[in-house]
N, C-alpha and C positions, 0 to 999 in steps of 0.2 A: 548189270542188273539182270534179274530173271525176266523171262518172257511170259507174258500172260498166257494162261492155258488156252489151247485152240478150241476147247470145248466151251462154246458159247453159253450154254446152259449153267455153267458153273459161276458165271460172273454175278457179282452181287449188285444191288441197285446203286450203291455209291460208286462202284467201279464203272458202271455203265455211264453214270453222270460225269465222272472224271474223263472218260474217254470222249464222250459227246463234246464237252467243253473244250478239250484239247483240239478236237477236229473243227471246231468253229472259227478258230483264229483268234488272235489277240483282241481285236476291236470287239467282236460280238461277245467273246467270253468276258471281257471287261465289263459289259454292260449288265451281264447276268450276275457277276460276282457283286456289282454294286447294289443288287437287291437282296443279297444274302446276309445274314448276321455273322458275327465273328466266328462262332462255334461252327457254322457250316462251312465257312471258308477254310477254317484250319482242318476239317475232316476231308474235304475234297482235296485240298492242297497236299495233305500227307499221302492220300491215295495216289494222286498224280505223280508225286515225286518217286513212288515205288512201282509204277506201272511197267517200267522197262519198255522193250519194243512191242508194240501192238500190231498184229497182222492186219493187212488190208482186208481179209475176209471178215474179221470180227467187226472192224469198222463198218464195212458195208452192210453186214447183217444187223448191227445196231441201228443204223439209219433207216434201214427198211422197217424194222420193228417200230421204230419211233414214228415213223411216216404213217404206218398202218394204224397205230394206236390212236394218233390224232384224227385221221381221216374217218376212222370208224365211229368215232363218238358224236360227230355232229357238233352242234353248238355246246359249249361247256358252261355250267352254272356252278360257281363255287359258293357255298354258303355253309353255316354251322350245320344245318340239317343234312345236306348232301354228303358232307365230310363224315358225319356221324354214321349215316346209313352205310357208307363205304367201309369204315372201320368195323362196323358190326358184322360185315360178311367174313371177316378174318380173325377178329379178336373177340375175347370174352367181354360181356357187357360191363363187368366191374373195371376192367382195364380201359375200356372205351369211355366210361364215365369220368374216370381219373384224367385222361387225355383231354376230353373236351372241357373239363373243368379247368385245366391248365391253359387252354387257348382262350377260353372265355374270360378268365379271371384277369385282374390287373397285370400289366406288363412285367415281364421278368422270367428267367430261365429257371430259377430254382424257387422253392417256397419262400426262402428268406428274402429273395430278390423281390418277389411279389409283394411281400409284407412292407417292404420299403416304399412301395407305390400306393399303399393304403393310407387314406387320410388318418392323422393321428387320433382324431376324436372317435372316429368309427372303430379303430383298433382299441383304444382305451375302453370304449363302451363294452367291447366283447371280453377284454382281458380282466376287467374288474370282477367278473363272475368266475374266474379261474382260480386254481390254487396258486398262492404266491411263488411256489417253486417252479410251476409251469410258466408264469410271467417272467420270472428271473432268467429262464432258458431262452425265452423268446427275445427279451430286451439284450441278452448277451449275443445274439446272433444277427440282429439288425444294426444299422449304422448308428453311432453314438448320438448324433443330432437328432435323429428321428426318435430314438430311444428316450432321449431327454424330454422331448415334447410329450411323448406318450406318458411317461413317468409323471410329469407335472399335471396331467389330467386325471390321474388316478385319485381316489380318496386318500387322504394324507396318512391315515393309520395303515391302510393296505399298502400304500407306496413304500412305507417304512419296512413293512414286512418283506417286501420285495427286495429293497436295498440290502437288508441283513442277509438274505439268502444269496444275493449276488456276491457280497463280500466274502462270504464262506463257501462259495460254490467252487468245487474242484472241477476236473476235467469231466465233462458230461459224457456218460457212456452212450455208445452208439445206439443201444436199444432204446434208451430214454429219449434220445434225440429223435429217432424214428418214430416213436410213440407220439411225441408232441407234434411232429410234422404231420403225421397221419391224421391226428385229431383236428389240427388246423385245416387240413385239406378237406375233410369231410364235413366238418361242422361249420367252419367259418368261411373258407374261400368259396365253397360251392354255393352257399347262401348269398354270399356277396356278389357272385356272378350273376345269379338269378335276379337280384334286386338292382343290379347295375343298368338294366334296360331303362331307358329314360321314358318317362311319361310323354306321350305325343303332345300334350298341351304345353309342358315345359319347353320341348324342342321348338314348337311353334313360337312361344314366347321369346325364345333367344333369336330366332329368325326375324320376328317383327322388331326386336330391339336394334337390329342392324339395318333396317330399312329407313330410308329418308322419311321425313314427316308427311309429305304428300302421298308417297306410295303406302305408307302404313295407315294413314287415315282412309285412303281409298279401299285397301283390302279389308280394314276393320269394319268399315261400313257395310261391304258387300257381305262379309262373314256374319255381321249382326242380322242382316236380312234373312240369311240361310239357316243359321244356327246361333241364336242369341246366347244360349247357355255356354257354348264353346268360346264364344267371343268374350264373355264375362270371365271365364276361367283363364283365358290368355291374358286379359287385361290385369287380373290379380297377380299373375305370375311375372309379368314384365317388369323389369327394373330399368328405370329411366334416370336421367341426370338429375331431375328434381327429387327423386327418392334419396339423394345424398343428404337431404335435410334430416334423414333419420340416423345420421352419424352422430356419435357423441363427441365432445371436444377432443378427446384423445385420438379418435378416429379421423377427424378432420385434419388434425396436425400430422398424423402418420401419412395420410394421403398426400398432404402438401409436400412432405419431404420426398415423395416418389414421383409426383407428376411434373411434366415439363412445364415450365412457366408460360411459354408461348401458347401451349395448348390450353392452359387454364384461362388465360386472358380471352382467348377466342371463344371457348366454351361458355364463359360467363357473359359474354355479350348477348347471349340468348337465354340467359337464366332469369328466374324471378328475383325481385328485389330481396326476398327473404333469404333465398339461397346465397345471393351475393354477399349479403351482410354476414351470413355464417362463415364464410371463407375469410372475408376481411377482418372479422373480429379475432380469428385465430391466427392472424399474421401480425408481424411487428408493424408499428406505425410506418416505418420507413418502407418496408416490403410492400404494405398495402398501397402507400402513396405511389410506388414505382408501378405496381400493377394497374392502378387506375390510370396513370398516364400512359401506359402501353395500350390499354383498352381504348382510350380516346384517340391515340395515334393511329389505331387501325381504321378509324372511320367506319363507313358503312361496309358490312361484310355479307357475303352470300350465305343464305340459310343452309345450303348444303355444306359449306365449310364449318358452320357452327355445329351442325349435327355430327360431322365426322369427328370433330374435337371432343364433343360431348361424349361420343360413343367410345373414344380411346380411353377417357377417364372412367367411364362406367365399367369397361373391361378390366381396367387396372384395379378399381374398387372391388370387383368381384374376386380377382386373384388375390388381393390382400385379404379379404374376408375368408376366402377358401383356405388360406395358409394360417389363419387365426391371428393376423396382425391387426385387424380392425373387426368390429362387430357391426352389423347393420340390423338394427332392430325393426320389428314390424309395428312399433308404436304401442306394444303391449308390455307391461312391466315384467311379465313372466315369460316372455317369448322372445325368440330371436330368429332372424332369417339367415340360414346358412347356405352358402353356395359351395 
């Protein structure tokens, strides 16, 4: 194998990283590798395999440079803003905007990977305003199960137009694919990244949902004294176990198929009679009888254990609602609560 050039200045960043990792030893290098993604590991590994013999002078200079760089920066703050400012010093604004959109958007290395992590309802709402040919290209690039869910949410006539184009679609030219990808990147993903930042009240509602009842009541009471408006917003956004009364029959039955029976029995110990009845009437007579017997056998239970069981089921209900398997209404005929 060839020897790395003695001219330290000719080393690339990835080469420096490879040399540094080799110098750290197996144990420390393994910890760093565990924090990398597959593509990074492949790149560094390839470079390592082709380094050949590295002179001690290069290794020494690399460590000196690394130590100087770390010691001169003081404390480090990594954020979207600091990263963007750093990139702007060496790259053009358009390229920086594209990079920041990539890292702020849904997870995934390519545009098509990212689309696979976008909720199908959100994606369908965007695509229904595009040309059928564009939608056909997009659906041909994402996973079949995800594409099927998106297709099912499109208006029927429009969906048929898309299907016909997919059936007659030949190999997509690279220029066309690049054009679609660029449009998605600039018009859809960038907007999605900007709107993905959660409202502070929604975040606090989720936190309050995970508090035990006594702590929740204490904090809510204190918040009402300081800012009644915020407290009311959080209350409206909170989703509790009792809110499962807003499920329709199909939703309750879907939830029953997914929930652990021991958790359900414990959770219902602290539920209202109305909510208990909703669950029991959606079960077979035999299953209902067994659940009632299990609940009686539990005897007195700690409130904390009931809260924990109810929270597990609430989280499950949110996940099922988010995936479109159940619908949690807000109590209005023309509205739904989507998580």
